[in-house]
C-alpha positions in Angstrom: -0.2 -0.2 0.0 1.0 3.8 -0.5 1.6 5.7 2.7 -1.4 7.2 4.3 -2.1 9.2 7.4 -4.9 7.6 10.2 -7.0 9.3 12.1 -9.3 8.3 14.5 -12.6 10.3 14.6 -14.3 10.9 18.0 -17.9 12.6 16.7 -19.6 12.5 13.3 -18.6 16.7 13.3 -14.9 15.4 14.1 -14.9 13.1 11.2 -16.1 15.6 8.6 -13.6 18.1 9.6 -10.8 15.4 9.5 -11.8 14.8 6.1 -12.3 18.0 4.7 -8.8 19.2 5.7 -7.4 16.9 2.6 -8.9 16.5 -0.7 -8.0 12.9 -1.2 -9.1 11.7 2.1 -11.2 8.6 2.7 -13.7 7.7 5.2 -13.3 4.0 6.8 -15.7 2.0 8.5 -15.5 -1.8 8.0 -13.1 -1.4 5.3 -14.2 -4.3 3.5 -13.9 -2.8 0.2 -11.5 -0.1 0.8 -8.8 -1.8 2.5 -8.4 -4.6 -0.5 -8.5 -1.8 -3.1 -5.5 -0.2 -1.3 -3.6 -3.6 -1.3 -3.8 -3.7 -4.9 -3.2 -0.3 -5.3 -6.3 0.8 -7.0 -6.9 3.5 -4.1 -4.3 5.6 -2.7 -5.9 7.8 -0.3 -3.6 10.3 1.5 -5.6 10.3 4.9 -8.0 7.4 6.3 -10.5 8.6 8.7 -11.8 5.8 10.9 -15.6 5.8 12.1 -15.4 3.3 14.1 -15.3 4.9 17.6 -18.0 7.4 16.6 -20.8 6.1 19.0 -23.7 8.3 17.5 -23.1 6.5 14.0 -23.8 3.0 15.8 -26.8 0.9 17.0 -30.1 0.1 16.2 -33.4 1.5 17.6 -37.2 0.4 16.7 -39.9 2.9 18.2 -43.4 1.7 17.0 -43.0 1.3 13.0 -39.9 3.4 12.6 -36.2 1.6 12.2 -33.2 3.7 13.0 -30.0 1.8 12.1 -26.5 3.9 12.7 -24.2 3.5 9.7 -21.3 2.2 11.6 -23.3 -0.7 12.6 -22.2 -4.2 11.6 -24.2 -6.6 9.3 -23.7 -9.2 12.2 -25.5 -6.8 14.5 -28.6 -6.4 12.0 -28.9 -10.1 11.5 -28.6 -10.8 15.3 -31.4 -7.9 16.1 -34.4 -9.3 17.5 -36.0 -6.1 17.2 -35.2 -5.8 13.5 -36.4 -9.9 13.0 -39.7 -8.6 14.5 -40.3 -5.4 12.3 -38.7 -6.4 9.3 -37.6 -10.2 8.8 -36.4 -9.7 5.4 -33.4 -7.0 6.0 -32.5 -9.2 9.0 -32.4 -12.4 6.7 -30.7 -10.0 4.2 -28.0 -9.1 6.7 -27.4 -12.7 7.7 -26.5 -13.8 4.2 -23.8 -10.9 3.5 -20.6 -12.5 2.4 -19.1 -15.0 5.4 -18.9 -14.2 9.5 -16.0 -12.2 9.1 -17.5 -9.7 6.8 -20.4 -9.7 8.4 -18.7 -8.7 11.5 -16.4 -6.1 10.1 -18.7 -4.6 7.0 -21.3 -1.8 8.1 -24.5 -0.8 6.6 -23.2 2.5 5.8 -20.0 1.5 3.8 -21.8 -0.7 2.0 -24.7 1.4 0.5 -21.6 4.2 -0.1 -19.9 1.7 -2.2 -23.1 0.9 -3.9 -21.2 -2.4 -5.2 -24.0 -3.4 -8.0 -24.0 -6.8 -6.7 -24.5 -5.9 -3.0 -27.5 -7.0 -1.0 -28.4 -3.6 1.1 -29.1 -1.3 -2.0 -32.0 -3.6 -2.9 -33.4 -4.0 0.3 -33.3 -0.2 1.2 -34.7 0.5 -2.1 -37.7 -1.9 -2.0 -38.2 -0.6 1.5 -38.2 3.3 0.6 -35.6 3.9 3.2 -34.2 7.1 3.8 -30.4 7.6 3.8 -29.6 10.4 6.8 -26.2 12.1 6.0 -24.1 14.9 8.2 -26.3 17.3 5.9 -29.5 16.2 4.9 -31.8 13.2 4.2 -31.9 11.5 0.7 -34.7 9.2 -0.6 -33.2 5.3 -1.5 -34.5 6.2 -4.8 -32.6 9.3 -5.2 -29.4 8.2 -3.4 -28.4 5.3 -5.4 -27.7 6.8 -8.9 -25.9 4.1 -10.8 -23.0 1.5 -10.7 -20.6 2.3 -7.6 -22.2 5.6 -7.9 -24.4 7.3 -5.0 -25.7 11.1 -4.2 -23.1 11.8 -2.0 -21.4 14.8 -2.3 -17.5 15.4 -1.4 -16.8 14.7 2.0 -20.7 14.1 3.0 -21.1 11.1 5.5 -23.7 8.9 6.0 -24.8 8.9 9.8 -28.2 6.5 9.7 -30.7 4.7 7.9 -34.4 5.4 8.5 -37.2 2.8 7.5 -40.6 2.4 8.1 -41.3 -1.4 8.8 -43.5 -3.2 6.1 -46.3 -5.3 6.3 -44.4 -7.8 4.8 -40.8 -8.3 3.8 -38.6 -10.7 2.1 -35.4 -11.3 0.2 -33.5 -14.0 -1.8 -30.7 -14.0 -3.9 -28.4 -16.3 -5.8 -25.1 -16.2 -4.4 -21.8 -16.5 -6.2 -20.2 -19.4 -4.2 -17.0 -18.1 -3.8 -17.7 -14.0 -2.9 -21.3 -14.6 -1.7 -22.2 -11.7 -3.9 -25.4 -11.4 -5.6 -25.5 -12.8 -9.2 -29.0 -11.6 -8.8 -31.0 -10.6 -5.8 -34.6 -9.6 -5.2 -36.1 -7.7 -2.0 -40.1 -7.6 -2.1 -41.8 -5.2 0.5 -45.2 -4.7 1.2 -46.6 -2.0 3.1 -50.1 -1.6 5.2 -51.9 0.2 2.3 -51.1 -2.8 -0.2 -48.3 -0.9 -2.1 -45.6 -2.9 -3.1 -41.7 -2.2 -4.0 -39.7 -4.8 -5.6 -35.7 -4.0 -5.9 -33.2 -6.1 -8.0 -29.4 -6.3 -7.3 -26.8 -8.2 -9.0 -28.3 -8.3 -12.2 -28.8 -4.5 -13.6 -26.2 -2.8 -16.1 -26.6 0.1 -13.9 -27.0 -1.1 -10.4 -29.9 -1.8 -8.5 -33.2 -1.1 -10.0 -37.2 -1.6 -9.3 -39.2 -3.9 -11.3 -42.4 -1.6 -11.9 -44.1 -4.9 -13.7 -43.7 -6.6 -10.8 -44.6 -4.0 -8.3 -48.0 -3.5 -10.2 -48.8 -7.5 -10.3 -47.8 -8.1 -6.7 -50.0 -5.1 -5.5 -53.1 -6.9 -7.0 -51.9 -10.5 -5.7 -49.3 -10.7 -3.2 -48.7 -14.3 -4.4 -45.7 -16.1 -6.2 -48.2 -17.0 -9.1 -48.8 -13.2 -10.0 -45.6 -12.9 -11.3 -46.2 -16.4 -13.8 -47.0 -14.2 -16.7 -44.2 -11.6 -16.5 -41.3 -11.7 -18.8 -38.0 -10.1 -17.6 -36.3 -8.0 -20.6 -32.6 -8.7 -20.4 -31.8 -5.8 -22.4 -30.2 -3.6 -19.7 -28.9 -6.6 -17.5 -25.2 -7.6 -17.2 -23.2 -10.2 -18.7 -20.0 -11.6 -17.4 -18.1 -14.3 -16.7 -20.6 -15.8 -13.9 -23.7 -15.4 -15.7 -25.5 -14.1 -18.9 -27.9 -11.3 -19.0 -30.6 -14.0 -20.2 -29.5 -16.1 -17.2 -30.0 -13.0 -14.9 -32.9 -12.5 -16.5 -34.7 -15.9 -15.5 -33.0 -15.5 -12.0 -35.1 -11.9 -11.2 -38.3 -14.2 -11.8 -37.2 -17.2 -9.7 -35.5 -14.8 -6.7 -38.6 -12.5 -6.6 -40.7 -15.7 -6.3 -38.9 -16.9 -3.7 -38.9 -13.5 -1.8 -42.7 -13.3 -1.8 -42.8 -16.9 -0.3 -40.7 -16.0 2.2 -42.4 -12.9 3.1 -45.5 -14.7 3.3 
């Protein structure tokens, strides 16, 4: 790795101040993407601002139907939270199937969505749940936050502080994992609200990252069952093809995973 300066932030204000003092500084949370990238010399930040000791960015609270998850909360903490499992079982299931135990105990929800890997799990969950991403300066809806592959609405130096979700009536997530990385070759999160509206988000398949599947949303709003998806054909024109799967294969997986997610939601 290249030489870099290490800073341990004690608060959100402190972290933002440290990062803003150098144009090439990077925030460090779980480090599951940034550190391997640095080791490969694909990234060379001049300064690392460690967020792991910022207490206000940690923890989970559930009040009524409102869920707030601190950005520095690990995947393992989300997966193991009885409150999350009760309020939004689909999200707890999603977190429990990210990577391996090492990744789940180090990686954080804020780091995952800030990186916005096109095969990451959380972007599908947060988009389907119509989550709000809270930063040090503003609140951003998930639909506006995820802007493209490895791209978000975050501005330079802006820091994710928490994620806020309204608990759905039903939620489910299913993915076809890469056997080595456990990233999603295709993953689908389905969320049904109390008013009957449904949101369906797909990860691991889109050539421009996470996206919503409007035709499935309409079908499931009328009939929330796997059978409602039988007549839907997924266009592979904007899906990824790579060494792991063709776009046509992923198109089929979108439908299969969506049916499994609905079944999981109950």
